[in-house]
N, C-alpha and C positions, 0 to 999 in steps of 0.2 A: 294449330291445333284447336283454339278456342273457338272460332269463327266456323273451322269444320262442325264441331262439336254443336256448337248452338243452333246450327241448320239444321243437323240430323235430328237434334231432340224438338225443335219446333214443326218441323214436318212431320216427324211421327206422331204428332197430337193433332196432327191436321190443318195444319196453317200452311198454307203458300208462302214459300221463301225465294227472295232473289239474293243470290250469294255473290258479292262483288270481290273481285280478286284481281289485283291491277298487273300481276305478271302473266304470260310471259313478256306485255306489251311495253312494262315499266319494270325493270328489273331492281335487285338490291347488291348491296357487298357481298351477302354470304348464300344465298341463293341460284342455284343452277339450272331449276327446270319451274314448269309453270303449274307442276302439282300442287293441290292441295294437302297441307300437314308435313310438308317438306321438312325434316329435319336437317338441322346446320351445326349445332353445337356439339352433338353426342348423339349413339344412337340407344342410351339406355333412359329407362324408366325408374331404375332406379331397385331398390327390394320392393320384393312381392311379398314379404311375410306380412300378414293382415293380422296377425296375433300381436308381435313385438316392434312393429313399426308405423310409423305414422304415416308413410307413403303408400305402403302396401296395404294398408287402410283403405286409403284415399281409391286405390285400385278397387278394392272391395265394392264401395261405396259407388264408383261407376259402372262396376260390371253389374249390381244388382240394379242400375238406374238404365240398363239397357244402352251405355255408352259406345259409340260407334270407335271411338280413338281405342277403348280396352280390346273391343272386338278384333280390331284388325292388327292390333300390336299381338295379341293371342295367336291369332290366326299365324302372323309373322315374324313368331320371336327365334330368337337366337340363344345357345347353349350361354350362360352367364351365371353360373353358379346360383346364387339366392336370388339373384335380381332380374329385371324382367328387360332384355335387350332386344330389337328390333333389326331384321334387314333393312335400311330406311328407305330405300330406294322401291322395294316391294310393297313395303308399310303405305309410304304416299301413295304410289300409283292405286293400292286397294281401295284406300279413302276417297280418292278423287272419282274412282269408277263408280263405288258405292252410292256416292252422292250424285253422281250427273245421274243415276240409272232411278232416284227416285223421282216419282210423278210432281211431286208437289215443289222439287226444285230447281230454278232456273240459275244458270250461270250468267253472271255480265263480267266481260272481262274490260279492265280499264280502272284507272286510276280516279280515286274517290278524292275531290279536291276541296269539298266547301261541307258543312255539316248538313244532316238531311233537314229537310221541311218538318214541322210540328204536328202536319198530319202524315209522316209515315213512322210509325214505331220500329226502332232500329236497335242493333246493338252494332257497338265500335270494338272490334275485335283483331286489332292490327298487329297483334305480336310485337315483337322487340324493336322493329325496321318500319315504324309508321313513317309514310310518306311525309316531305318535308313539308307541301301545301297543306296535308290534312293536319299535321302537327301545329302547323301555324295557325289555322283556323281554331284547333282546339283551345291556345294558348292563347287566344284574342278573347275567348270567352270566361277562360278562368279568371284573369285577371292576374294572374303571375307566372312566373316562368315553369314549363314540366319540370321535374327533377329529371337528374339525368345520370347514369352510370355506364360501365363499359362492359360487354362480354367479349371473353376471347373464345376462341374455337382452337381444341387441338388439332394437330396432324394426322394423316392417315396414311400409313405404309404398305405397300405389296407386299403379302406373306411371302412369297416365293423369293423375295430379297433379303429374307432374315436369317443368318447365320443359326441353323438346329443344333451345331456342334458346341454351341455357348447357350443358346436359351431353350428353354423346354416348356411343355404346357404342363399347368395346374393352375388350380383354382385356391383362394387363402384359405386354409385349412380343409381343402378339400370339399368344401362346400358343393354341395347340388347332390341328387336323389340319383343321379345315371354318370357312369363313365363318362361320357361327353362334358356334361355338366362340370364334373369334377377337373374335366379338363380346358376350361372354356376360354383363360389365361392365356397368351404367350408371356414369360419373366425372362428378364434380362440383369444377370446379375454384375455388382459391382464391388470391388474390395476399398477399402479406405484411401487408396492415393488415386484411384478411378473416379472417388465421388467428389473427393476435392478439387482434383483437375475440373472436373465435371461443371461444379459449382463456382468455380474460376472464371471458367469460359462462358459460362450461363450470366454472371453479373458482368462481364466486358463486353458481352455482345452489342451489337448495333440495335436499338429499339425503336419501334414506330414513336415518332413525335408527334405533340398535341398543338392544336391551333394557340396563339396567343392567347393568355389568358383563359385558358381552359383547364379548368384540374378533372384530371381522373379520378373518379370514384368508383372503384369497383364492387359489385355483389361480393361477399366473402366465400358464396359456392360455388363462384367460377372465377379464383384469382389467377390471373398469370403466374407462371412458373415462376417469372422473376421476381415479380412481387414478395410470394413466397421465401424466396431466398434471400433478399433484402431484409427480411425479418428477423434472420438467423441462418446460420451455415447448417446447423440441422434442423429446420424446419422440414423441409423436401423428406429427411429420412424418416421423419415421423409424421409424415403426410403421405401423398400417393407413392412415395419411393421407401415406404416403410417395409421391411425383410421377414417380418412376423408370419407365421403360418407356412411357409415355403421352404420347400428343401431341394435344392440343385442335383437332381440325379448325375450330374456329370462331374460332381463333387459332392459324395452327400456329406462328408465329415469336414465340409469349410462350411461357414457360417457367410452368407454373403452380409457385407457393410448396409447395403441399400441395393433394391429391386426394381428395375422399372417394369412395370405390367402393361400388356397390349392387348384389347378387348375386342374378339371377333365384331365387325361392321358390315357383313354381308352372308346371306343364308351359304355362297359357295364357300365362306373363308378364304378368299383371296384378298381380303384388306382388312386391316386391324390398325383401330385407333390407339394412340399411345395415352392411357388413362391417366387424368390430372395432367395433363402436359399442356394448358391451354396457354398463349403465348402471344406476347406483343414483339416479339424480335422480327428483323426484316427477314426475307426469307434466304437470303445468300447466310446471314448466321445460323438461321434455321437447320439450314443440311449441315453445317459445319458443326454446329454443337452437339447435335442427336446424331451424329455419325462416331459421339465418342462413346456412345452406350454400347458395351459389348454385345453382339449379336448384330447390331446395326451399323457396323461400319461400312458397308456398302447397300445400305438402306435405300429404296426408292420409294419416292414420295408421290401417292396418288392426289395430296391434297397437303398444302401447307396450312400451317395454323397461319391465325388471323385474330383482330380485333375490330370492333365497330362499335358504336353508341347505341345506346337504349333508351328512350325516353319512355316513362312512367308517369301519371298522375297522382298528385297527393292525395291518395282517397279518403283518408280518415276525414276530408274537410269538404269534398268534393261529392261523394258517394253514399247513397242509402245503403241499408242493409240489402236492399233489394236491387242492388248495383244500377240504380237509377242514378243518374246525373240529377244532381238538387235542382239547379238553373234549368236544365231544360231534359224534363222527365219522359220525353217519349226516347230518349237515348239510354240505351244502358250500356256500360263497357264489362269487358272481359279478357281473358288471358293476361300477359306479362303487362299490357299499357293497364290494369287495374290495380298492378304494385304485387301482384305473386309471381314467385319467380320458379324456373321449372316447367318441362312437359306437360306433367301429370297435371301440376296445379293450374296451369294454364286451360287445359282441356276440362277440367273440374269447374272452374268460373262458367267457360263455355255452356257446357252442360247445365248448370243452374241457371244462367241469363235465358238460354234456350226454352228452359221450364215454365220459368216467370214471366216472359214475354209472350206465349203461348198461352197461358194460361188465362192471363189478362186480355188479350185480345179477344181470346173465347167468352170472355165474362164470368170467369170463375176465378179470380186472380187467389195467388198462392201466398203464404205468408215465407218469410226466409227461413230457412233450415234449422233445424233445433241446434244450439250451440254444441251439445254433446256429440254430434257427428263431425268427421275431419272436415266435409264440407262447410258445414256450420262453423266451426271452430276457425277457420282459415278466413271465411268472409268476416265474421265478428272483426277479427284482428285487422282488415286492411280497410274497413269501413267503420273504425271507431274504436277498437281497444287499442289500435298503435297509437303513440305519441306521435302529434302531426309535423312537429317540428323537427324532430330527428327521424323521419318515416324512410325508409326503404323497403326493397322488394324482400318479401320473405316467401319460405320453401315450409311447407307443412310439416307439424314438429309436435309432440305431446305437450310443452311448454306453453301451447295456444290452450289446451284443454283443463277445464275445471279439475281442481284436483280431486281424487276420490279418497274414503275412507278404508283404510285397509290396515289390517292386523300386520304386524310386521313392519309398518312406517313404511318411510321412503327407502329403507335400504331394501327393501325385497321388489329390487327394479321390475323383475319378468311377471312376476304378480301383477303388479301395478299397471305396467304396459297392457297384460290380456286384459285389466279391470275396465281399462280406457276402451279398450275395441269391442270389449262386448257391449259395455254401455251405449257406445255409439252406433253399432251393427244394430242395436233396437230401436236408437231412434231414428235412426234414416231409416230403417224399416216402415216404423210408423207412418213417415213424412211421406212416403211414396207412396202408400197404402190409403195416404188420406186422414188419418188421425194426427190433427193438427195439435193436438193437447201439448204436445212438447215442444212445438216450434216455439222460438224463442221470440219474446216483446221485439 
């Protein structure tokens, strides 16, 4: 995401770009194609509400900046209630075609194993699966081991294998402006006994083992369901399996104890991913446990879940607000390796890195974006506001924003969030327009 967006922004500014991609010659655990911007963990860009949600605000800022990732996401969007979900294969293919058609972008395929020389302004945007050789080269220069955590991937089910006598289509609280959006999710209900049996099986299932001495640290936004279940038997029922806002048309008078939701994964509606069901269970255990879910007794899986290691920099100590590597200022980092989490956040850092690098090459360097913007708040957090000793990847959220002085105090959350987004939009538009008075020092 970040590399694709960075290349697009720099090329659109008039700077020739060489885009290096090691796939398909060198593959990864999670990727299946050689397309750029291939989505592996989910097909969702999360909430698209730009007035009450920080990630929706980030969507807005990227659209305002002519972001390629958001343009292609909008073009290949799928019904998902108030969220922005995409047909992942069509999306990645479209991003790749758009980049390869740009006259200033040249793609070179092959693994990069060493840092670029000082006379080559570069952006390292290797995503969550940086190749071993390049990661070692970066670690050798940082003087310390890169931090690491683990990402888990949710399984994908063939829609035709879901028992619709038990499952039904409905978005939580019937969110969405159209009938299609209000029916964007498949729902599978559980009563109390079914839920308790499911939790027992989940806890007892065979899990992926880690290497000796390796401790698994998970990003809280992508916890395996087994890890959530280990925190308490009710955790899943108050998380991805919460039953609120849903009514089972097969038994409208019966309130489900828990509900498993599946979200459309492609435009054809033939594939659905199980929402929030990232897992580290072994493949055989996954099929046994997931087929305990009512409606999925005969489920066929297009892809089972998995887990992979993710490395990222201790950005508060290594990067400046312009995303430069302090020790090697010709290099910028963007995307998940820079310490953000999520497709949107990664692409936003790519957008910023591409613009900053292009402006510098053209002799008109830009300051970092204003802290009041979503992009500025996120980059300020990862490059200095966060505590280096406990640094972990961060999603964009309103907790990163400077407080607003609002009548009604902090209890008036809708008004407070609207004030954040209004202020952010004004600051971002000024920065894009070249009025740099609001840019943070």
